[in-house]
N, C-alpha and C positions, 0 to 999 in steps of 0.2 A: 682352809680353802684348798680345794683340789687343784692340781696343775691343769691349766687350760691346754686343749689341743691347739695345734697350729691353725690359725684362722685363715680362711680363704681370702685372697686379695680382692676378689671381685664380689660384690655384694648385691644380692637380689633386692635387699632392703638397704640401699646404699646411702650416700651422703644426704643428710636430711635438710630440707627447708621446711621446718615444722610449722612455722607460724604465719605462712602466707596462704590463706585459705580463700577460696573463690566463692562468691555469692552465686546462687542459682535461681533463675526465674524472677528476679526483681528488675523490672524495666524502669530506668530512671526517667524516660521520656513521658511527658504529660499526655493524658488520654486526648485523642483528637478524632473528630468525626471523619477526618480525611484519611486516617490511618486504617488500612484494611485489616479486618479480623482474620486470624488464622483459624480456620474451621477444623484443623486437625489437632488442636490442643485443648486441654481442660485445666482444672485447678484443684488444689488440695487445701482444705482448711484443717489446720493442726492445732489442737488444744491438749492440755495436760492438767492433771490434778495438782502437780507441783508447779511452781512459778519459774519463769525464765529458764526453761529446759532447752538446751541446744538441739537444733534440728539439722539433720543431714539427709539430703535426697540424692540417691545414687552416689553416695560417698563424697558429696560436695556440700559444704556448709550452706545452709539456707536460712539462717536466722534463729530466733528463739521464740518459744511459745508465749502467747498465741500468735500464729502467723498464717497468712494465706499465700500459698505458693502458686504463682500464675504462669500461664503459657507453658504448661507441662505437656510434652508430646503424649498422645494417647498410647496406652499400653500399660504394662506392669512395671512398677518402680519400687526400689528398695528405700524404705524410710527408717531412719534410726534416730532415736532421741537419747541424749546422754546428759547426766547431771551428777556432780560430785555427791557421793553418799547414797546413790541409787544404782540399781542394776540397769544396764542398757536395755532400751525397749526397741526391738527390731520387728518390722512387719512389711509384707508386700502389699502395695496399694495399686488397685486397678483404676487407671485414669481413663475416662470416657470423653471423647471430643465434645466440647461446648457444654460440659457439665462439671459440677463441683463435687469432689469426693470429700468426705469428712472423717477425720480421725481424732479420737479422744484417747490419749494414752494414760493409763494408770501406772505411775512410776512406783516400783517396789524398792523399799529400803534395802541398802546393801548389807548383806549378812555374811560376807565372806569370812571364812575361818582363817585366822593367821597361822602361817607355818611356824615351825620351831625356829626361833631367832638365836643368833644372827643367820641370815640367809643371803646367798650370793646370786647375782644376776649378771650374765654376760651382756654387755651393752656397747652400743656405739654412742659416743658422747659428742654432741654438736659443738663446734667452735664457730666463731664469727666467720671464719673461712675454713671450710673442710671439717674434719672430724677425726677422732682417735677411737681406738677400741680398747676396752679394758673390762674391769669387774667393779660393780657397785655392791657393797656389803651393807645390808639393812639390819640395823640392830634396833632395840627398843628406844635408844637414845639418839641415834644419828645415822646419816648416810655417809659412807666412806667410799671414795672412788680412787682407783689406781689404774693408770693405763698400762698396757703391755710393756712399754719401755720405761715405765716409772717416771716419765717426764711430765705427767699431769696427775697431780694428787691433791685431793681436797677433802675436807671434813665439814659436814653440814649438820649441826644439831637440829633435830626435828622440831623442837619447841620454838626455834627461831625462824622457821620457814614462814613466809608470808602467804603463799598459796601452793596448792598441789592440784594439778589439772592435766587434762589430755587435750591434744590439738591435732586435727587432721590436716595433712598437707602433702604436697608432691614429694616423691622420693626418686630423683633422677638416677639413672644407671651410671656405673663407673667402669671405665675400660671399654675396649672396642666391642665387646659382646653385648653391652647394654644389659637390659633386663627383659624378662618375659612376663606377661600378665599385668595385673593392676599396678599402677604407679603411685598409689596413695597408701599411707599407713597412719595409724593413730599413734602419735608420739607421746611420751611422758615428759612433763615439764614441772619443775619446781622453781619457785621464786624466793631467793634469799635476800637479805638486806644488801642492796647495791648491785645485785647480779641475778640473772635467770640462767637456769641450766636445762638443757634438753637431752633426752635419751631415747634410743630405740633398742629394746632388748631383743635377744634371739636365743634359740634353744641350743643348737649344736655349733654353728659357725655363722659367719656373716653371709654365707651363701644360702642361708635358710630362705624359703619363699616368704614373700611379704605377709601372707596369711598366717604363717607360723610366728613371724616376728610380732605381728599385731597382738596375737594371743599372749605371748610372753610379756609384751609391754603392758598389756592390761593387768596381768598378774602383779607386775611390779607396782603399777599405779595403785591397785587395790590394797596391797600391803602397806605402802607408805601413807596412803590416805587414811586407812584405818588407824594407824599410829598417830598421824598428825591431828586428826579430828578429836582425839582424846585430850589434846593440849589446848583446844580452843575454849575460851571463856564464854559461858552462856550469855546471850544478850539480855540486858536488863530491860524489863518492861517499863515503859514511860507512862 
């Protein structure tokens, strides 16, 4: 493991609240003839060939396929569909006022090539309150984490993990300077017996832009998911 550079104290992809996602476009109020219609919005019908694919509209969670996204402002929007074991599906959708756009996503199986193992990722590890910075080492058998101060160390056998997933959530700034640009990032999450662990990976330092951190976090997810999926027992046909 190579020695880490000194990490910046202020993080563009800072302390994470991974698992609080916001719904978009789902109005809980019942339809009523007395409610005026917004003539400047439209809708998007989203379907996929794979079942229960997570849908994000403009980087906000919007449900799972099949789903109808309502009251979407007219204009171009970013639609992203994700599912474990598949490549992300991303496309731009043009919404026209008072009309419904239709999207059918063909999800491609993930064929990411594993790097030489073990491999290290610099990460921010979420705590119940706050976070720490360290390195997670991925081997074919386990995930091993060690914080910079060596005060947070754990070993997670891959075959014992209950789930491996990603979750989109807000990433508030730290320090007086705050952050610039988007405030959401896709975090990496594993669930072990009795506890869940959340991480945000970065390339050079914790001052990396959110866009860079999101790419590194996806790389970490893909490696761990590929290893974990080989440990799953096939479902028996009933």
